[in-house]
Biotite code that builds the C-alpha atoms (Angstrom):
import biotite.structure as struc

atoms = struc.array([
    struc.Atom([-19.829, 22.720, 205.757], chain_id="A", res_id=1, res_name="UNK", atom_name="CA", element="C"),
    struc.Atom([-22.437, 23.767, 203.195], chain_id="A", res_id=2, res_name="UNK", atom_name="CA", element="C"),
    struc.Atom([-21.449, 25.332, 199.953], chain_id="A", res_id=3, res_name="UNK", atom_name="CA", element="C"),
    struc.Atom([-23.968, 27.575, 198.196], chain_id="A", res_id=4, res_name="UNK", atom_name="CA", element="C"),
    struc.Atom([-24.255, 27.990, 194.458], chain_id="A", res_id=5, res_name="UNK", atom_name="CA", element="C"),
    struc.Atom([-25.382, 31.324, 193.065], chain_id="A", res_id=6, res_name="UNK", atom_name="CA", element="C"),
    struc.Atom([-27.075, 30.480, 189.768], chain_id="A", res_id=7, res_name="UNK", atom_name="CA", element="C"),
    struc.Atom([-27.833, 34.032, 188.649], chain_id="A", res_id=8, res_name="UNK", atom_name="CA", element="C"),
    struc.Atom([-24.117, 34.789, 188.359], chain_id="A", res_id=9, res_name="UNK", atom_name="CA", element="C"),
    struc.Atom([-22.807, 31.239, 187.943], chain_id="A", res_id=10, res_name="UNK", atom_name="CA", element="C"),
    struc.Atom([-20.474, 31.685, 190.903], chain_id="A", res_id=11, res_name="UNK", atom_name="CA", element="C"),
    struc.Atom([-19.679, 29.306, 193.745], chain_id="A", res_id=12, res_name="UNK", atom_name="CA", element="C"),
    struc.Atom([-19.068, 31.112, 196.999], chain_id="A", res_id=13, res_name="UNK", atom_name="CA", element="C"),
    struc.Atom([-17.243, 29.361, 199.811], chain_id="A", res_id=14, res_name="UNK", atom_name="CA", element="C"),
    struc.Atom([-18.043, 30.027, 203.469], chain_id="A", res_id=15, res_name="UNK", atom_name="CA", element="C"),
    struc.Atom([-16.188, 32.979, 204.992], chain_id="A", res_id=16, res_name="UNK", atom_name="CA", element="C"),
    struc.Atom([-12.861, 31.991, 206.510], chain_id="A", res_id=17, res_name="UNK", atom_name="CA", element="C"),
    struc.Atom([-12.573, 28.697, 204.610], chain_id="A", res_id=18, res_name="UNK", atom_name="CA", element="C"),
    struc.Atom([-9.574, 30.001, 202.677], chain_id="A", res_id=19, res_name="UNK", atom_name="CA", element="C"),
    struc.Atom([-10.844, 28.949, 199.260], chain_id="A", res_id=20, res_name="UNK", atom_name="CA", element="C"),
    struc.Atom([-11.605, 31.372, 196.470], chain_id="A", res_id=21, res_name="UNK", atom_name="CA", element="C"),
    struc.Atom([-14.751, 31.719, 194.417], chain_id="A", res_id=22, res_name="UNK", atom_name="CA", element="C"),
    struc.Atom([-14.971, 29.398, 191.433], chain_id="A", res_id=23, res_name="UNK", atom_name="CA", element="C"),
    struc.Atom([-17.037, 29.845, 188.265], chain_id="A", res_id=24, res_name="UNK", atom_name="CA", element="C"),
    struc.Atom([-19.458, 27.013, 187.609], chain_id="A", res_id=25, res_name="UNK", atom_name="CA", element="C"),
    struc.Atom([-22.463, 26.056, 185.525], chain_id="A", res_id=26, res_name="UNK", atom_name="CA", element="C"),
    struc.Atom([-24.055, 23.567, 187.923], chain_id="A", res_id=27, res_name="UNK", atom_name="CA", element="C"),
    struc.Atom([-27.543, 24.435, 189.263], chain_id="A", res_id=28, res_name="UNK", atom_name="CA", element="C"),
    struc.Atom([-26.997, 22.328, 192.394], chain_id="A", res_id=29, res_name="UNK", atom_name="CA", element="C"),
    struc.Atom([-26.342, 22.580, 196.103], chain_id="A", res_id=30, res_name="UNK", atom_name="CA", element="C"),
    struc.Atom([-23.615, 20.604, 197.853], chain_id="A", res_id=31, res_name="UNK", atom_name="CA", element="C"),
    struc.Atom([-24.392, 19.494, 201.405], chain_id="A", res_id=32, res_name="UNK", atom_name="CA", element="C"),
    struc.Atom([-21.950, 18.889, 204.263], chain_id="A", res_id=33, res_name="UNK", atom_name="CA", element="C"),
    struc.Atom([-21.523, 15.198, 203.351], chain_id="A", res_id=34, res_name="UNK", atom_name="CA", element="C"),
    struc.Atom([-20.770, 16.082, 199.712], chain_id="A", res_id=35, res_name="UNK", atom_name="CA", element="C"),
    struc.Atom([-24.124, 15.052, 198.255], chain_id="A", res_id=36, res_name="UNK", atom_name="CA", element="C"),
    struc.Atom([-25.290, 17.074, 195.274], chain_id="A", res_id=37, res_name="UNK", atom_name="CA", element="C"),
    struc.Atom([-28.903, 18.219, 195.284], chain_id="A", res_id=38, res_name="UNK", atom_name="CA", element="C"),
    struc.Atom([-30.617, 19.719, 192.245], chain_id="A", res_id=39, res_name="UNK", atom_name="CA", element="C"),
    struc.Atom([-32.997, 22.500, 193.138], chain_id="A", res_id=40, res_name="UNK", atom_name="CA", element="C"),
    struc.Atom([-36.337, 22.189, 191.331], chain_id="A", res_id=41, res_name="UNK", atom_name="CA", element="C"),
    struc.Atom([-36.717, 25.937, 190.833], chain_id="A", res_id=42, res_name="UNK", atom_name="CA", element="C"),
    struc.Atom([-33.396, 26.094, 188.945], chain_id="A", res_id=43, res_name="UNK", atom_name="CA", element="C"),
    struc.Atom([-33.990, 23.262, 186.479], chain_id="A", res_id=44, res_name="UNK", atom_name="CA", element="C"),
    struc.Atom([-35.622, 25.381, 183.767], chain_id="A", res_id=45, res_name="UNK", atom_name="CA", element="C"),
    struc.Atom([-33.418, 28.450, 184.130], chain_id="A", res_id=46, res_name="UNK", atom_name="CA", element="C"),
    struc.Atom([-30.902, 29.011, 181.395], chain_id="A", res_id=47, res_name="UNK", atom_name="CA", element="C"),
    struc.Atom([-27.325, 28.483, 182.406], chain_id="A", res_id=48, res_name="UNK", atom_name="CA", element="C"),
    struc.Atom([-24.987, 31.477, 182.184], chain_id="A", res_id=49, res_name="UNK", atom_name="CA", element="C"),
    struc.Atom([-22.398, 31.447, 179.440], chain_id="A", res_id=50, res_name="UNK", atom_name="CA", element="C"),
    struc.Atom([-19.029, 32.873, 180.414], chain_id="A", res_id=51, res_name="UNK", atom_name="CA", element="C"),
    struc.Atom([-16.457, 33.176, 177.679], chain_id="A", res_id=52, res_name="UNK", atom_name="CA", element="C"),
    struc.Atom([-14.503, 35.862, 175.935], chain_id="A", res_id=53, res_name="UNK", atom_name="CA", element="C"),
    struc.Atom([-16.222, 36.848, 172.703], chain_id="A", res_id=54, res_name="UNK", atom_name="CA", element="C"),
    struc.Atom([-14.459, 39.156, 170.329], chain_id="A", res_id=55, res_name="UNK", atom_name="CA", element="C"),
    struc.Atom([-16.575, 42.169, 169.550], chain_id="A", res_id=56, res_name="UNK", atom_name="CA", element="C"),
    struc.Atom([-17.790, 42.417, 165.982], chain_id="A", res_id=57, res_name="UNK", atom_name="CA", element="C"),
    struc.Atom([-16.208, 45.318, 164.147], chain_id="A", res_id=58, res_name="UNK", atom_name="CA", element="C"),
    struc.Atom([-18.998, 47.217, 162.493], chain_id="A", res_id=59, res_name="UNK", atom_name="CA", element="C"),
    struc.Atom([-19.011, 49.481, 159.471], chain_id="A", res_id=60, res_name="UNK", atom_name="CA", element="C"),
    struc.Atom([-17.752, 53.010, 160.174], chain_id="A", res_id=61, res_name="UNK", atom_name="CA", element="C"),
    struc.Atom([-20.610, 54.636, 158.219], chain_id="A", res_id=62, res_name="UNK", atom_name="CA", element="C"),
    struc.Atom([-22.884, 56.361, 160.697], chain_id="A", res_id=63, res_name="UNK", atom_name="CA", element="C"),
    struc.Atom([-25.986, 54.356, 161.566], chain_id="A", res_id=64, res_name="UNK", atom_name="CA", element="C"),
    struc.Atom([-24.710, 51.125, 159.976], chain_id="A", res_id=65, res_name="UNK", atom_name="CA", element="C"),
    struc.Atom([-24.323, 48.125, 162.273], chain_id="A", res_id=66, res_name="UNK", atom_name="CA", element="C"),
    struc.Atom([-23.250, 45.595, 159.623], chain_id="A", res_id=67, res_name="UNK", atom_name="CA", element="C"),
    struc.Atom([-19.989, 43.665, 159.966], chain_id="A", res_id=68, res_name="UNK", atom_name="CA", element="C"),
    struc.Atom([-16.982, 45.391, 158.376], chain_id="A", res_id=69, res_name="UNK", atom_name="CA", element="C"),
    struc.Atom([-15.221, 43.505, 155.558], chain_id="A", res_id=70, res_name="UNK", atom_name="CA", element="C"),
    struc.Atom([-12.574, 45.860, 154.172], chain_id="A", res_id=71, res_name="UNK", atom_name="CA", element="C"),
    struc.Atom([-10.512, 48.814, 155.327], chain_id="A", res_id=72, res_name="UNK", atom_name="CA", element="C"),
    struc.Atom([-9.776, 52.028, 153.463], chain_id="A", res_id=73, res_name="UNK", atom_name="CA", element="C"),
    struc.Atom([-6.811, 54.284, 154.154], chain_id="A", res_id=74, res_name="UNK", atom_name="CA", element="C"),
    struc.Atom([-6.410, 57.671, 152.498], chain_id="A", res_id=75, res_name="UNK", atom_name="CA", element="C"),
    struc.Atom([-3.143, 59.403, 151.597], chain_id="A", res_id=76, res_name="UNK", atom_name="CA", element="C"),
    struc.Atom([-4.097, 62.971, 150.807], chain_id="A", res_id=77, res_name="UNK", atom_name="CA", element="C"),
    struc.Atom([-0.680, 64.123, 149.540], chain_id="A", res_id=78, res_name="UNK", atom_name="CA", element="C"),
    struc.Atom([-0.669, 61.672, 146.612], chain_id="A", res_id=79, res_name="UNK", atom_name="CA", element="C"),
    struc.Atom([-4.471, 61.255, 146.240], chain_id="A", res_id=80, res_name="UNK", atom_name="CA", element="C"),
    struc.Atom([-4.349, 57.497, 146.817], chain_id="A", res_id=81, res_name="UNK", atom_name="CA", element="C"),
    struc.Atom([-6.889, 55.277, 148.579], chain_id="A", res_id=82, res_name="UNK", atom_name="CA", element="C"),
    struc.Atom([-5.546, 51.940, 149.833], chain_id="A", res_id=83, res_name="UNK", atom_name="CA", element="C"),
    struc.Atom([-7.944, 49.016, 150.048], chain_id="A", res_id=84, res_name="UNK", atom_name="CA", element="C"),
    struc.Atom([-6.864, 46.324, 152.529], chain_id="A", res_id=85, res_name="UNK", atom_name="CA", element="C"),
    struc.Atom([-8.189, 43.390, 154.463], chain_id="A", res_id=86, res_name="UNK", atom_name="CA", element="C"),
    struc.Atom([-9.218, 44.265, 158.017], chain_id="A", res_id=87, res_name="UNK", atom_name="CA", element="C"),
    struc.Atom([-6.293, 44.835, 160.343], chain_id="A", res_id=88, res_name="UNK", atom_name="CA", element="C"),
    struc.Atom([-5.967, 43.013, 163.659], chain_id="A", res_id=89, res_name="UNK", atom_name="CA", element="C"),
    struc.Atom([-6.922, 46.137, 165.574], chain_id="A", res_id=90, res_name="UNK", atom_name="CA", element="C"),
    struc.Atom([-9.132, 49.071, 164.697], chain_id="A", res_id=91, res_name="UNK", atom_name="CA", element="C"),
    struc.Atom([-7.200, 52.246, 163.905], chain_id="A", res_id=92, res_name="UNK", atom_name="CA", element="C"),
    struc.Atom([-8.688, 55.726, 164.038], chain_id="A", res_id=93, res_name="UNK", atom_name="CA", element="C"),
    struc.Atom([-7.373, 56.874, 160.641], chain_id="A", res_id=94, res_name="UNK", atom_name="CA", element="C"),
    struc.Atom([-8.682, 53.823, 158.722], chain_id="A", res_id=95, res_name="UNK", atom_name="CA", element="C"),
    struc.Atom([-12.279, 53.464, 157.560], chain_id="A", res_id=96, res_name="UNK", atom_name="CA", element="C"),
    struc.Atom([-13.814, 49.986, 157.779], chain_id="A", res_id=97, res_name="UNK", atom_name="CA", element="C"),
    struc.Atom([-16.778, 49.328, 155.493], chain_id="A", res_id=98, res_name="UNK", atom_name="CA", element="C"),
    struc.Atom([-19.370, 46.577, 155.180], chain_id="A", res_id=99, res_name="UNK", atom_name="CA", element="C"),
    struc.Atom([-19.911, 44.925, 151.803], chain_id="A", res_id=100, res_name="UNK", atom_name="CA", element="C"),
    struc.Atom([-23.004, 47.069, 151.062], chain_id="A", res_id=101, res_name="UNK", atom_name="CA", element="C"),
    struc.Atom([-21.175, 50.375, 151.582], chain_id="A", res_id=102, res_name="UNK", atom_name="CA", element="C"),
    struc.Atom([-18.042, 49.102, 149.837], chain_id="A", res_id=103, res_name="UNK", atom_name="CA", element="C"),
    struc.Atom([-20.078, 48.285, 146.714], chain_id="A", res_id=104, res_name="UNK", atom_name="CA", element="C"),
    struc.Atom([-21.483, 51.835, 146.733], chain_id="A", res_id=105, res_name="UNK", atom_name="CA", element="C"),
    struc.Atom([-18.078, 53.454, 147.308], chain_id="A", res_id=106, res_name="UNK", atom_name="CA", element="C"),
    struc.Atom([-16.694, 55.644, 144.525], chain_id="A", res_id=107, res_name="UNK", atom_name="CA", element="C"),
    struc.Atom([-13.302, 57.330, 144.687], chain_id="A", res_id=108, res_name="UNK", atom_name="CA", element="C"),
    struc.Atom([-13.284, 61.112, 144.308], chain_id="A", res_id=109, res_name="UNK", atom_name="CA", element="C"),
    struc.Atom([-12.346, 62.487, 140.884], chain_id="A", res_id=110, res_name="UNK", atom_name="CA", element="C"),
    struc.Atom([-8.584, 62.386, 140.391], chain_id="A", res_id=111, res_name="UNK", atom_name="CA", element="C"),
    struc.Atom([-7.952, 59.829, 143.149], chain_id="A", res_id=112, res_name="UNK", atom_name="CA", element="C"),
    struc.Atom([-6.405, 56.403, 142.521], chain_id="A", res_id=113, res_name="UNK", atom_name="CA", element="C"),
    struc.Atom([-7.550, 53.169, 144.167], chain_id="A", res_id=114, res_name="UNK", atom_name="CA", element="C"),
    struc.Atom([-4.743, 50.813, 145.197], chain_id="A", res_id=115, res_name="UNK", atom_name="CA", element="C"),
    struc.Atom([-6.218, 47.389, 146.028], chain_id="A", res_id=116, res_name="UNK", atom_name="CA", element="C"),
    struc.Atom([-3.683, 45.673, 148.303], chain_id="A", res_id=117, res_name="UNK", atom_name="CA", element="C"),
    struc.Atom([-5.885, 42.701, 149.155], chain_id="A", res_id=118, res_name="UNK", atom_name="CA", element="C"),
    struc.Atom([-4.624, 39.264, 148.232], chain_id="A", res_id=119, res_name="UNK", atom_name="CA", element="C"),
    struc.Atom([-6.957, 36.498, 147.086], chain_id="A", res_id=120, res_name="UNK", atom_name="CA", element="C"),
    struc.Atom([-4.921, 33.753, 148.759], chain_id="A", res_id=121, res_name="UNK", atom_name="CA", element="C"),
    struc.Atom([-4.733, 35.195, 152.286], chain_id="A", res_id=122, res_name="UNK", atom_name="CA", element="C"),
    struc.Atom([-4.972, 32.539, 154.971], chain_id="A", res_id=123, res_name="UNK", atom_name="CA", element="C"),
    struc.Atom([-6.604, 33.494, 158.267], chain_id="A", res_id=124, res_name="UNK", atom_name="CA", element="C"),
    struc.Atom([-4.223, 33.949, 161.179], chain_id="A", res_id=125, res_name="UNK", atom_name="CA", element="C"),
    struc.Atom([-1.073, 33.406, 159.078], chain_id="A", res_id=126, res_name="UNK", atom_name="CA", element="C"),
    struc.Atom([0.841, 35.853, 161.238], chain_id="A", res_id=127, res_name="UNK", atom_name="CA", element="C"),
    struc.Atom([0.027, 33.742, 164.313], chain_id="A", res_id=128, res_name="UNK", atom_name="CA", element="C"),
    struc.Atom([1.325, 30.421, 162.969], chain_id="A", res_id=129, res_name="UNK", atom_name="CA", element="C"),
    struc.Atom([4.501, 29.065, 164.512], chain_id="A", res_id=130, res_name="UNK", atom_name="CA", element="C"),
    struc.Atom([7.496, 29.368, 162.222], chain_id="A", res_id=131, res_name="UNK", atom_name="CA", element="C"),
])
């Protein structure tokens, strides 16, 4: 039984009817019927695929800006208050997320109050720690 290794996708495909499922791998090798591993010369210099879950970077909500967001702004129109917070776990449609450049340029409208709710001693992932 010969097992083939598809390097372009990093996937091992078993022969049809063998009953085993596909397995993700990084090895640029072929496995022969007796279990010997053979490196293929043409695959030595190819980069290996990297498969992992990477969280998407949350960018600034200003149009055309691709910088990483650092703070979030929420507006309460009835009381003319702007809340400044750390980024939330998930992006919300009614909250603006700004990069440091746009945050430094931000000025509240006349008559509006800024309420900075950020804490200086916030630990990352505190809400995920076991209690």
